[in-house]
C-alpha positions in Angstrom: -10.8 25.9 -79.8 -7.8 28.2 -80.2 -8.7 30.1 -76.7 -8.4 26.8 -74.9 -5.3 25.7 -76.6 -3.6 29.1 -75.4 -4.7 28.7 -71.7 -3.1 25.0 -71.8 0.1 26.4 -73.1 0.1 29.3 -70.4 -0.6 26.9 -67.7 2.5 24.6 -68.8 4.7 27.3 -68.8 3.8 28.7 -65.5 4.4 25.3 -63.9 7.7 24.7 -65.5 8.9 28.2 -64.0 7.8 27.4 -60.5 9.2 23.8 -60.6 12.5 25.3 -61.8 12.9 27.8 -59.2 12.0 25.1 -56.3 14.6 22.7 -57.7 17.1 25.4 -57.8 16.7 26.5 -54.2 20.0 25.3 -52.4 20.3 23.4 -49.0 22.4 24.6 -46.0 23.9 22.1 -43.7 25.6 23.0 -40.3 28.2 20.8 -38.5 30.1 21.3 -35.4 33.2 19.3 -34.3 31.8 18.8 -30.7 28.8 19.9 -28.9 30.2 21.2 -25.5 32.9 23.9 -25.5 35.6 22.7 -23.3 36.9 24.8 -20.4 39.6 27.3 -22.1 38.7 25.9 -25.6 36.3 26.5 -28.8 34.0 24.7 -30.8 34.4 24.7 -34.7 31.2 25.2 -36.6 30.9 24.5 -40.5 28.1 25.9 -42.6 27.9 24.9 -46.2 25.5 25.3 -49.2 24.5 22.4 -51.4 22.7 23.0 -54.6 19.4 20.8 -55.5 20.4 20.7 -59.2 23.0 18.3 -60.7 25.2 21.3 -61.7 28.8 21.2 -60.3 29.2 22.4 -56.5 32.1 24.7 -57.5 29.8 26.8 -59.8 26.9 26.5 -57.6 28.6 27.8 -54.3 30.5 30.7 -55.6 29.8 34.1 -54.3 28.1 32.7 -51.0 28.2 34.7 -47.8 27.3 32.8 -44.6 24.9 34.6 -42.0 25.5 33.2 -38.3 22.7 33.1 -35.7 23.2 32.2 -31.8 19.8 32.1 -30.0 18.0 33.6 -33.0 20.1 36.8 -33.2 22.1 37.6 -36.3 25.8 38.0 -35.1 28.5 37.6 -37.7 28.1 37.4 -41.7 31.3 35.9 -43.0 32.5 35.0 -46.4 34.2 31.8 -44.9 31.5 29.3 -44.0 33.7 28.1 -40.9 33.8 30.1 -37.6 35.3 29.0 -34.1 33.0 29.7 -30.9 33.7 29.6 -27.0 30.2 30.6 -25.8 27.4 28.4 -25.5 24.1 28.6 -27.5 21.8 27.6 -29.7 23.5 28.1 -33.2 22.1 28.2 -36.9 23.4 29.4 -40.3 22.3 30.2 -43.8 23.8 31.5 -47.2 23.2 34.4 -49.5 24.3 36.1 -52.6 23.6 38.5 -55.2 22.1 42.0 -55.4 19.6 41.8 -53.9 20.7 39.2 -51.8 19.2 35.8 -52.4 18.9 33.7 -49.0 18.6 30.2 -48.7 16.8 28.5 -45.8 18.3 28.5 -42.3 20.1 25.1 -41.3 19.5 22.8 -38.8 20.0 24.3 -35.3 23.1 22.9 -33.1 23.3 23.1 -29.4 26.7 24.1 -28.1 27.5 24.0 -24.3 30.1 25.9 -22.3 32.0 23.6 -20.1 32.4 25.2 -16.6 35.4 24.2 -14.3 33.0 22.5 -11.8 33.7 18.6 -11.8 30.8 16.5 -10.5 31.6 13.2 -8.8 29.4 10.2 -8.6 29.0 8.7 -5.1 27.2 5.5 -3.7 25.8 5.7 -0.3 26.7 3.5 1.6 29.6 2.9 -0.5 29.8 -0.8 -0.6 31.4 -2.8 -3.4 28.3 -5.2 -3.6 24.5 -4.6 -2.6 22.1 -7.3 -2.2 18.6 -7.6 -3.4 16.3 -5.5 -1.1 19.1 -3.3 0.3 18.3 0.4 0.2 21.2 2.4 -1.6 21.6 6.0 -3.0 23.3 7.0 -6.1 24.5 10.7 -5.6 25.8 13.4 -7.9 28.1 15.9 -6.1 29.3 19.3 -7.8 31.5 21.2 -5.6 32.3 24.9 -5.7 30.2 27.9 -5.6 26.7 28.2 -4.6 25.2 27.7 -8.2 21.8 25.9 -8.6 22.4 22.9 -10.8 19.7 20.8 -13.1 21.0 17.2 -13.2 21.6 15.0 -16.2 22.2 11.0 -15.6 23.8 8.5 -18.0 23.7 4.9 -17.4 23.6 1.5 -18.9 21.2 0.1 -16.5 17.5 -0.9 -17.4 16.3 1.7 -14.7 17.2 5.5 -15.6 17.5 7.9 -12.6 15.4 10.9 -12.7 17.2 14.2 -13.3 17.9 15.1 -9.5 21.2 15.0 -7.9 20.4 11.7 -6.2 18.6 8.6 -7.0 17.5 6.5 -3.9 16.8 2.8 -4.6 14.7 1.7 -1.6 14.6 -2.0 -2.8 17.7 -2.9 -5.0 17.5 -5.6 -7.9 19.7 -6.8 -10.6 17.9 -4.2 -12.8 19.8 -1.3 -10.9 23.3 -2.8 -11.9 25.3 -0.9 -14.3 27.5 2.2 -14.8 26.3 5.6 -13.6 27.7 8.9 -14.5 26.2 12.7 -14.3 26.8 16.3 -15.2 25.3 19.6 -14.1 23.7 22.4 -16.1 23.3 25.8 -14.3 19.9 27.0 -13.7 20.8 30.6 -14.6 22.4 29.7 -17.9 21.1 26.8 -19.7 24.3 26.8 -22.0 26.7 26.2 -19.2 27.3 22.7 -18.2 29.9 20.7 -16.2 31.9 17.9 -17.9 30.4 14.2 -17.4 31.8 12.8 -14.5 33.8 9.6 -14.0 31.5 6.4 -14.0 30.8 4.6 -11.0 29.7 0.7 -11.0 26.6 -0.4 -9.0 26.4 -4.2 -8.6 23.2 -5.8 -7.1 23.4 -9.4 -6.3 20.0 -11.1 -6.3 21.5 -13.6 -3.8 20.6 -13.1 -0.2 23.9 -13.5 1.8 24.3 -16.1 4.4 27.1 -15.8 7.1 29.4 -18.9 8.3 29.5 -19.3 11.9 32.3 -21.3 13.5 32.6 -22.4 17.2 35.8 -22.7 19.2 36.2 -25.4 20.8 34.0 -28.0 19.5 34.1 -30.4 22.8 33.6 -28.5 26.2 36.3 -28.7 28.7 35.9 -27.6 32.4 36.5 -23.9 32.8 36.9 -23.3 29.3 35.2 -20.6 27.6 33.3 -21.0 24.0 34.1 -18.4 21.2 31.5 -17.8 18.2 33.0 -16.1 14.8 30.4 -14.8 12.5 32.1 -14.3 9.0 30.2 -12.6 6.0 31.4 -11.6 2.6 33.2 -8.3 2.5 33.4 -8.2 6.2 34.5 -4.3 6.1 31.1 -3.4 4.8 29.4 -1.9 7.8 28.0 -5.2 9.3 26.7 -5.7 12.9 26.0 -9.1 14.3 23.4 -10.7 16.0 24.0 -13.9 18.2 21.3 -16.7 19.0 21.1 -19.8 20.9 19.4 -22.8 18.9 16.2 -24.1 20.7 15.0 -27.4 19.6 11.4 -27.2 18.1 10.2 -30.9 17.7 6.7 -29.9 16.2 8.3 -27.9 13.3 11.3 -30.5 13.0 13.5 -27.4 13.0 14.9 -24.9 16.0 14.1 -21.6 16.8 16.4 -18.9 18.1 16.6 -16.9 21.1 18.9 -14.0 21.3 21.9 -14.2 23.7 22.4 -11.7 26.4 24.2 -8.6 24.6 24.1 -10.3 21.7 22.0 -7.7 19.4 23.9 -5.8 16.8 27.4 -6.1 18.1 30.1 -4.5 16.1 32.6 -7.1 16.6 32.2 -10.4 14.8 32.9 -12.7 17.6 31.1 -13.5 20.8 32.6 -15.3 23.8 30.4 -17.7 26.2 31.5 -18.2 29.8 30.3 -21.2 32.0 29.0 -23.3 29.1 28.7 -27.0 30.6 26.3 -28.8 28.4 25.8 -29.4 24.6 23.9 -26.4 22.9 23.7 -24.9 19.3 24.3 -21.2 18.2 23.4 -19.1 15.2 24.5 -15.8 14.0 23.3 -13.3 11.4 24.3 -10.1 10.3 22.6 -6.6 9.4 23.4 -3.2 8.2 22.1 0.0 6.6 19.2 2.3 7.5 16.4 0.8 7.4 18.3 -2.2 8.2 18.8 -5.1 6.0 19.5 -8.5 7.5 21.2 -11.6 6.1 19.9 -15.1 6.4 20.7 -17.0 9.6 23.8 -19.1 9.6 23.8 -22.8 9.7 23.5 -23.9 13.3 26.9 -24.8 14.9 27.1 -26.8 17.9 29.5 -27.0 21.0 29.5 -30.6 22.5 29.9 -31.9 26.3 30.3 -35.4 27.1 28.9 -34.4 30.6 26.2 -37.3 31.2 24.7 -35.6 34.5 22.4 -33.2 32.6 18.6 -33.6 32.5 18.8 -35.4 29.4 21.2 -38.3 28.5 22.1 -40.6 25.8 23.3 -44.3 26.1 24.7 -46.2 23.3 24.3 -50.2 22.9 26.9 -51.4 22.3 28.7 -49.3 24.7 31.8 -48.5 22.6 33.1 -45.7 20.2 34.1 -47.9 17.2 31.9 -50.4 15.4 31.9 -52.4 12.5 30.1 -51.9 9.1 26.6 -53.2 9.0 26.5 -53.4 13.2 23.3 -52.9 14.8 23.7 -49.9 17.2 20.9 -48.4 19.3 20.9 -45.0 20.8 18.8 -44.2 23.5 17.5 -41.0 25.0 16.9 -40.7 28.8 14.9 -38.1 30.8 11.9 -37.0 32.1 10.7 -35.9 28.9 8.1 -37.4 26.4 9.4 -36.2 22.8 12.7 -36.7 21.5 14.9 -36.6 18.4 18.5 -38.0 17.9 20.6 -35.4 15.9 23.6 -36.5 13.8 26.6 -34.1 12.7 28.5 -36.0 10.1 32.2 -35.6 9.2 31.3 -33.6 5.9 29.3 -31.0 8.3 25.8 -32.2 7.4 23.3 -32.1 10.1 20.3 -34.5 9.9 17.9 -36.3 12.3 17.5 -39.9 12.9 15.3 -41.6 10.4 14.5 -44.6 12.3 13.2 -43.6 15.6 11.0 -45.9 17.9 10.1 -43.9 20.9 13.2 -42.6 22.3 15.4 -44.9 20.6 17.4 -44.5 17.4 18.3 -47.5 15.6 21.4 -47.4 13.1 22.6 -50.1 10.8 26.0 -48.8 10.7 27.6 -47.8 7.3 30.9 -45.4 6.8 28.5 -42.3 6.5 27.2 -42.9 10.2 30.7 -41.8 11.5 29.5 -38.6 13.5 28.7 -37.0 16.6 25.3 -38.0 18.1 23.0 -36.3 20.8 19.5 -36.0 22.0 17.1 -33.0 21.9 13.8 -33.2 24.0 10.8 -31.5 23.2 11.2 -29.0 26.1 14.6 -27.7 24.5 17.0 -29.8 26.3 20.3 -31.1 24.9 21.8 -34.5 26.0 25.4 -35.4 26.4 26.9 -35.9 22.9 28.9 -39.2 21.8 31.2 -40.0 19.1 30.5 -43.1 16.9 33.1 -44.3 14.2 32.5 -46.8 12.0 35.4 -49.1 10.6 35.3 -49.2 6.8 38.1 -52.0 6.5 36.1 -55.0 6.8 39.1 -56.9 7.8 40.8 -54.4 10.2 40.3 -54.3 14.1 38.4 -51.9 16.1 39.3 -50.2 19.5 36.7 -51.2 22.1 36.5 -48.2 24.5 33.9 -46.5 26.6 31.5 -43.9 24.8 31.1 -41.7 28.1 34.0 -40.2 30.1 35.7 -42.2 32.7 35.7 -40.8 36.1 39.0 -40.1 37.6 40.0 -42.9 39.9 37.9 -45.7 38.3 39.2 -48.5 36.4 39.0 -49.1 32.6 39.8 -51.6 30.1 40.6 -51.1 26.3 40.6 -54.2 24.0 41.1 -54.8 20.4 38.4 -57.0 18.3 37.9 -58.2 15.0 34.5 -58.6 13.1 35.2 -62.5 13.3 37.2 -62.7 16.4 36.4 -60.9 19.6 39.3 -61.8 21.8 42.7 -61.1 20.4 46.4 -61.5 21.6 49.5 -59.9 20.9 48.0 -56.4 20.4 50.0 -53.1 20.4 48.3 -50.3 22.1 49.1 -46.7 21.4 48.3 -43.6 23.3 48.6 -40.2 21.3 50.4 -42.2 18.8 52.8 -43.5 21.4 53.4 -47.4 22.0 52.6 -48.0 25.8 52.0 -51.7 26.0 52.3 -54.9 24.0 49.8 -57.2 26.0 49.6 -60.8 25.0 46.3 -60.8 26.5 45.0 -58.5 24.2 44.0 -55.9 26.8 45.1 -52.4 28.4 43.9 -52.4 31.7 44.2 -49.1 33.9 43.4 -49.8 37.4 42.8 -45.9 38.4 42.4 -43.5 35.6 43.9 -40.2 36.1 43.9 -37.2 33.6 47.0 -37.9 32.3 45.2 -41.0 30.8 43.0 -38.9 28.8 43.8 -38.5 25.0 43.4 -40.6 21.7 43.9 -44.5 21.6 44.3 -47.1 18.9 45.3 -50.6 18.8 47.2 -52.5 16.3 46.9 -56.1 15.4 48.7 -58.3 12.7 49.9 -55.0 11.1 46.4 -53.4 10.7 45.6 -50.4 12.9 42.1 -49.4 14.2 40.9 -46.0 14.0 41.8 -43.6 16.9 39.2 -42.6 19.5 39.3 -40.0 22.2 38.8 -41.1 25.9 37.8 -38.4 28.0 38.4 -38.7 31.9 36.2 -36.6 34.3 37.8 -35.0 37.2 35.1 -35.0 40.1 37.5 -33.2 42.7 37.6 -30.0 40.6 33.7 -29.5 40.8 33.8 -30.4 44.7 36.7 -28.2 45.5 35.2 -25.5 43.4 31.8 -25.7 45.4 34.0 -25.9 48.7 35.8 -22.8 47.7 32.9 -20.8 47.0 31.2 -21.7 50.4 34.2 -21.6 52.5 33.8 -18.1 53.7 30.1 -18.6 54.7 31.3 -21.7 56.9 34.3 -20.0 58.2 31.9 -17.0 59.6 29.5 -19.8 61.0 32.6 -21.4 62.7 33.9 -18.3 64.4 30.2 -17.4 65.9 29.6 -20.7 67.2 33.4 -21.1 68.6 33.0 -17.6 70.5 29.4 -18.5 71.7 30.8 -22.2 73.1 33.6 -20.1 75.0 31.3 -17.6 76.6 28.9 -20.4 77.8 31.8 -22.7 79.3 33.1 -19.5 81.0 29.8 -18.8 82.3 29.3 -22.7 83.5 32.7 -22.5 85.2 32.0 -19.4 87.0 28.5 -20.6 88.3 30.1 -24.1 89.2 32.8 -22.2 91.1 30.1 -20.1 93.0 28.1 -23.2 93.8 30.9 -25.4 95.1 31.5 -23.5 98.1 27.9 -22.6 98.9 27.1 -26.1 99.2 29.1 -26.2 102.4 27.1 -24.0 104.4 24.1 -25.6 104.1 22.1 -27.0 107.1 22.9 -30.2 108.7 20.3 -32.3 110.3 21.3 -33.8 113.3 19.8 -37.1 114.5 20.3 -38.1 118.2 20.0 -41.8 119.0 20.5 -43.1 122.6 20.1 -46.9 123.9 16.3 -47.3 124.5 15.3 -44.1 123.3 13.4 -43.2 120.1 13.4 -39.4 120.6 15.1 -37.6 117.9 17.3 -34.4 119.2 17.3 -31.6 116.6 20.5 -29.3 116.3 20.9 -26.7 118.8 20.6 -23.0 117.1 23.6 -22.1 119.2 25.8 -25.0 117.5 28.3 -24.0 115.0 30.0 -26.5 112.8 33.4 -25.4 111.4 34.9 -27.5 108.3 38.5 -27.4 107.5 39.7 -27.3 103.7 39.1 -30.6 102.0 42.3 -32.8 101.2 43.5 -33.7 97.9 42.4 -37.0 96.5 40.0 -39.0 94.5 37.2 -38.2 97.2 36.8 -34.6 99.0 37.9 -35.7 102.5 37.9 -33.3 105.3 40.6 -33.4 108.1 38.0 -32.5 110.9 34.6 -31.1 111.9 34.4 -29.3 115.1 31.1 -29.1 116.9 30.9 -25.9 119.3 28.3 -26.0 121.8 27.7 -22.7 123.8 24.9 -23.7 126.3 25.9 -21.4 129.3 27.1 -18.5 127.1 30.6 -19.5 127.9 33.6 -20.1 125.7 34.0 -23.8 126.7 34.2 -26.3 124.3 32.4 -29.7 124.6 32.3 -32.9 122.7 35.2 -31.8 120.2 35.3 -34.6 118.1 37.5 -35.5 114.8 35.5 -36.8 112.1 36.2 -37.9 108.5 33.5 -36.7 106.0 33.8 -38.2 102.5 32.2 -36.4 99.6 31.7 -38.5 96.6 32.8 -37.5 93.0 29.6 -37.1 91.7 30.6 -35.9 88.3 30.8 -39.6 87.0 27.7 -40.8 88.5 25.5 -37.8 87.9 22.9 -39.7 85.8 22.5 -42.4 88.4 22.5 -40.9 91.8 19.5 -39.2 93.3 20.0 -35.6 95.0 20.0 -37.5 98.5 22.9 -39.5 97.6 25.0 -36.7 96.4 26.8 -35.9 99.7 26.5 -38.0 102.8 28.9 -37.7 105.7 28.6 -39.0 109.2 29.8 -38.2 112.8 29.2 -40.7 115.5 30.5 -39.9 119.0 28.6 -40.9 121.9 25.2 -40.7 121.3 25.3 -38.1 118.6 24.8 -38.8 115.0 25.0 -36.2 112.2 23.9 -36.7 108.8 24.0 -33.8 106.2 22.6 -33.3 102.8 23.8 -31.3 99.8 21.1 -30.1 97.7 21.8 -29.3 94.1 25.5 -29.4 94.4 27.9 -31.5 92.4 31.7 -32.0 92.7 
């Protein structure tokens, strides 16, 4: 019993001593005023010992010395618990007092960096102020100066944090990548040496895909004018290239397909010029940038309209006028060698739509103010018709101007009139051309007998103080197209004319030369002689010794020779016998060539005594 009691008392005393020693063990705390040593500066470290008992700190902390360690190595025992350091490293401290020295536990470690002078810079590549969803962007940390190898550290408030590398490539950006980015570098050779943090760079990623805006100028075609397309996208200086397309109707999909225009791929300019456009057409653009290239959506189609009615497809309006009253029934009919059609409408507020009431190739409209628009036809083969303006009068009591829908040909006559919904024929109407009063006609009509280009323009009428809307009357000049065609082919016809003219002159000269040669050869041909005597039926031929000498012809309407001398040499002597003066008449055969026979072409007679001569010119004409 006594033995057991002594054991219990010993155990109690031992536990009390142990517990007292544990409670008396002081705590050490290490604090730093900053974690990085600035360039040319220092960091202040403070080491303090705090007792675990409830005794006062002044009595418990007296006599302490402080032992400092950097990277696990002791370097400076000081009485003061505060030091300044300018070298980076892993710092810790502890306290000690008494003899032998009683040591506290080591404090928590504090990492101190030494800041180097190299300054990091964060850059975005490409450096665009706004990035769109799906684009590729690189965030880069650049540290200039020296050949030092660095480890990189990023700090960002974005959802996705970059890896510890010098650049962060975002292949398909989203709004999760939006945020502020900054970086610093740490030397590979000395992990305690770092740069300062860079300035922050803001990356903004938009989830909305951009859509450029296309404008067309002019909206209505005029002869010889070019068409200019302009494609506008947000932040136009941000490296965009532009693509230009022609809209081709696709009735099966109730939309349009796009054909790239010549040299319309990736142009640096945000404008594109089309030359020689003569018919209604639609155009679209889009933009691209980056590598790999990121493309915007296509723009809304924009149209350039032509009033030319000679294209493969045409549009007729019934009734044939520009202006209509509210609730009028208007029919727009597509014409051409196509089976599928749609009528398109471009309203005043810029909306593009299709006719909702199509019957075959005809669109039926019961007019309202929203039907004021430009209309045209599109075929299933991609053809566009001419375009027409339709204006709906919103004032039920106001007049409308009755004017033709299609252009008036130059030189044709045209009649404009003013009409009310309840009264078609009006008198005492004022007509205006380009806001200038041109006629106060008691008949209520404006008649132009021969339209000229100067008559083109805006017209409106006024009746009883109320004005109609104004409508454009276009004048089509035929001579311009014709003269253009003639001028383009004139060099060809000039060459043809020259060749034909030279050839004709050569042929005429050859014929004239041949005729002159033939004319004199005819007179030396043989003359047949027929001899007739009373009671005799014998024909006497011409003696081979006879020679016929012809004098030159006299001038006149017929070729008459002064004389023909017959020389007969019967005995070899030079005597002349039967010398006779004869008149030989050659008829002018040039006027009767188609009626006379060769035997009738030249007949001459000589009758003296019993001799009669007859000559025939074969193949000669005079």
